[in-house]
C-alpha positions in Angstrom: 0.0 0.0 0.0 3.0 2.3 0.5 4.7 1.6 -2.8 5.3 4.9 -4.7 4.9 7.0 -1.6 7.9 9.1 -0.4 8.2 7.3 2.9 10.6 4.7 4.3 9.3 1.1 4.4 10.1 -1.2 7.3 9.5 -4.9 6.9 9.0 -7.0 10.0 8.9 -10.9 10.2 7.1 -12.2 13.2 7.4 -16.0 12.8 9.6 -18.5 11.1 10.2 -17.8 7.4 11.7 -21.2 6.9 8.3 -22.8 7.6 6.0 -20.5 5.7 3.8 -21.9 2.9 5.2 -21.2 -0.6 2.5 -18.6 -1.2 3.0 -16.7 2.1 6.7 -16.8 1.5 6.4 -15.3 -2.0 4.2 -12.5 -0.6 6.6 -11.8 2.3 9.7 -11.9 0.0 7.9 -9.5 -2.4 7.1 -7.1 0.4 10.7 -7.4 1.6 11.9 -6.4 -1.9 10.3 -3.0 -1.5 11.5 -2.5 2.1 14.2 -0.1 3.1 14.8 -1.7 6.5 13.9 -4.8 8.4 13.1 -5.7 12.0 13.3 -9.3 13.1 12.8 -11.2 16.3 15.7 -13.6 15.8 19.0 -13.9 14.0 17.7 -16.9 12.2 14.9 -14.9 10.6 17.2 -12.0 9.9 19.6 -14.2 8.0 16.9 -15.6 5.9 16.2 -12.2 4.3 19.7 -11.6 3.1 18.9 -8.5 1.2 18.2 -6.7 4.5 20.6 -8.5 6.7 23.7 -6.4 6.0 23.4 -3.2 8.0 19.8 -2.5 7.1 18.1 -4.4 9.8 18.0 -5.0 13.5 16.7 -7.6 16.0 14.0 -6.5 18.5 12.1 -9.1 20.5 8.5 -9.1 21.6 7.5 -7.2 24.8 5.8 -9.0 27.6 2.9 -7.2 29.3 2.9 -8.3 32.9 -0.2 -8.5 35.1 1.3 -7.1 38.3 -1.8 -8.1 40.3 -1.0 -11.9 40.0 0.4 -13.3 43.1 3.1 -16.0 42.8 2.2 -19.4 44.2 4.9 -21.0 46.4 6.4 -24.0 44.6 5.6 -26.4 47.4 1.9 -25.4 47.1 1.7 -26.1 43.3 -0.6 -28.6 41.8 0.9 -31.8 40.3 0.4 -30.2 36.8 2.4 -29.8 33.7 1.0 -26.9 31.7 1.0 -26.6 27.9 -0.3 -23.4 26.3 -0.9 -23.1 22.6 -3.4 -23.5 19.8 -4.0 -27.1 18.7 -2.0 -27.1 15.5 0.0 -30.3 15.3 2.3 -29.2 12.5 3.7 -26.4 14.5 3.0 -27.1 18.2 3.7 -30.8 18.1 1.3 -31.9 20.9 2.1 -35.5 19.8 5.6 -35.0 21.1 4.2 -33.5 24.3 2.0 -36.5 24.8 4.9 -39.0 24.2 7.1 -37.1 26.6 4.3 -37.0 29.3 3.8 -40.7 29.0 7.5 -41.2 29.9 7.2 -38.6 32.8 4.4 -40.7 34.3 6.7 -43.7 34.7 8.5 -41.9 37.5 5.8 -39.4 38.4 2.4 -41.1 38.2 0.9 -38.3 40.3 1.4 -35.7 37.5 -1.3 -34.5 35.1 -1.0 -32.7 31.8 -3.3 -29.8 31.0 -3.6 -28.4 27.5 -4.7 -24.7 27.4 -5.9 -23.7 23.9 -8.2 -25.0 21.2 -8.7 -24.7 17.5 -7.7 -26.9 14.5 -6.5 -30.3 15.6 -8.0 -30.7 19.0 -10.0 -33.8 18.2 -7.0 -35.5 16.7 -5.0 -34.7 19.8 -7.7 -36.0 22.1 -7.8 -39.2 20.2 -4.0 -39.5 20.4 -4.3 -39.2 24.2 -6.9 -42.0 24.2 -4.8 -44.2 22.0 -1.8 -43.8 24.3 -3.9 -44.8 27.3 -3.7 -41.4 28.9 -7.4 -40.9 29.7 -7.7 -39.4 33.2 -4.1 -38.1 33.0 -4.7 -35.4 30.4 -7.1 -32.5 30.5 -8.1 -30.3 27.6 -9.1 -26.9 29.2 -9.6 -25.2 25.8 -9.2 -21.4 25.4 -9.4 -19.7 28.8 -9.5 -16.1 29.9 -6.6 -15.0 32.1 -4.5 -18.1 31.4 -1.7 -16.8 33.7 -3.9 -17.3 36.7 -4.3 -20.9 35.6 -0.7 -21.8 34.8 0.7 -20.1 37.9 -0.3 -23.3 39.8 1.7 -25.6 37.5 5.0 -27.1 38.5 6.4 -26.9 34.9 5.3 -25.4 31.6 6.5 -27.3 28.6 6.7 -26.3 24.9 7.1 -28.9 22.2 6.9 -26.7 19.1 9.0 -27.3 16.0 8.9 -23.6 15.0 7.9 -20.3 16.6 8.8 -16.6 16.4 9.6 -15.7 20.0 7.3 -17.9 22.1 5.5 -15.4 24.4 4.2 -18.3 26.5 7.7 -18.9 27.9 7.9 -15.3 29.0 4.4 -15.4 30.4 5.2 -18.6 32.4 8.4 -17.0 33.7 6.5 -13.9 34.7 4.3 -16.0 37.1 7.2 -18.0 38.4 6.7 -21.3 36.5 9.8 -23.2 35.4 10.0 -23.8 31.7 11.3 -26.7 29.5 11.2 -26.2 25.7 12.2 -27.6 22.4 14.8 -25.6 20.4 12.3 -24.0 18.0 13.3 -22.8 14.6 14.6 -20.1 13.8 16.0 -19.6 17.3 13.3 -17.8 19.3 13.6 -20.0 22.4 17.3 -19.2 22.7 16.5 -15.5 22.9 14.5 -16.3 26.1 16.1 -19.3 27.7 19.7 -19.7 28.8 19.9 -23.5 29.0 20.3 -24.7 32.5 20.1 -21.2 34.0 16.5 -20.1 33.6 15.0 -23.2 31.9 15.9 -26.2 29.8 16.2 -26.4 26.0 16.0 -29.8 24.2 16.3 -30.8 20.5 13.2 -30.4 18.4 11.2 -33.7 18.1 13.1 -35.4 20.9 10.4 -36.4 23.4 12.9 -38.5 25.4 14.9 -35.4 26.2 11.8 -33.4 26.8 10.6 -35.9 29.3 14.1 -36.2 30.9 14.4 -32.5 31.5 10.8 -32.1 32.8 11.7 -34.9 35.3 14.8 -33.0 36.3 12.7 -30.1 37.4 10.2 -32.2 39.2 12.9 -34.1 41.0 15.0 -31.2 42.2 13.4 -28.3 44.0 16.7 -26.4 43.8 16.5 -26.4 40.0 12.9 -25.4 40.1 13.6 -22.5 42.4 16.6 -21.4 40.4 14.6 -21.3 37.2 11.8 -19.4 39.0 14.1 -16.7 40.3 16.2 -16.4 37.2 13.0 -16.4 35.0 11.5 -13.6 37.0 14.7 -11.6 36.5 14.9 -12.5 32.8 11.5 -11.1 31.9 12.6 -7.6 32.8 14.6 -7.6 29.5 11.3 -7.8 27.7 9.5 -5.0 29.6 7.4 -2.9 27.1 9.3 0.3 28.0 12.6 -1.5 27.2 11.3 -2.8 23.9 9.7 0.6 23.0 13.1 2.3 23.5 14.7 -0.2 21.1 12.0 0.6 18.4 12.3 4.3 19.2 16.1 4.3 18.8 15.8 2.2 15.6 13.4 4.7 14.1 15.4 7.7 15.1 18.8 6.5 14.0 17.9 4.5 10.9 14.6 5.5 9.5 15.1 9.2 8.9 
């Protein structure tokens, strides 16, 4: 819509260009061709658009808008719950991997339950997978809920099993309410923007449900690890404060887009 106007064009990629459909990618690439500058969430996405990656782009992550009224739940008062938040889209979110990992977790922690927050698309397929794996009674499908942070704050772990994401806000949201996180290493690198492996969460290879289960169990087995992730996670989310992110955008616009 801005082609031909005497204004600077800024292109922003918010997801994983490597996983876009061919049509969506053609559209994005065409838009990029007209752009003067680019703003990306990750280095991986930045490198994909090579035309803008050399001195004409920057990396700015998402902000996290905190609900300061939410009270943290002491870890020893948490429910025996592993939380998963995300739409039911198997190709991206890989709830099949989450279910396989959870089945392994149950071998050492039969008291645990898995709660899926989110609906849409493949929810019936995922429900059937849980039945086929003998997980009835262990898995709850809560659907889309209002104020999900007040739900997940009671969980002992939040797990993410996605193959690809932009920057997964759910990890920041979980950290903001003191929930330890374990995540797959999503393409094109958004999880690594948030988690420092072993410091404020665990990162495991995409598709590796054995490693996902193993690291969930590490958190469940060791309160010291859980408390470390909680404290470091709360500190980490400060980097994504809206005022901090706004200042990054403001500086970019002032110094680059003149």
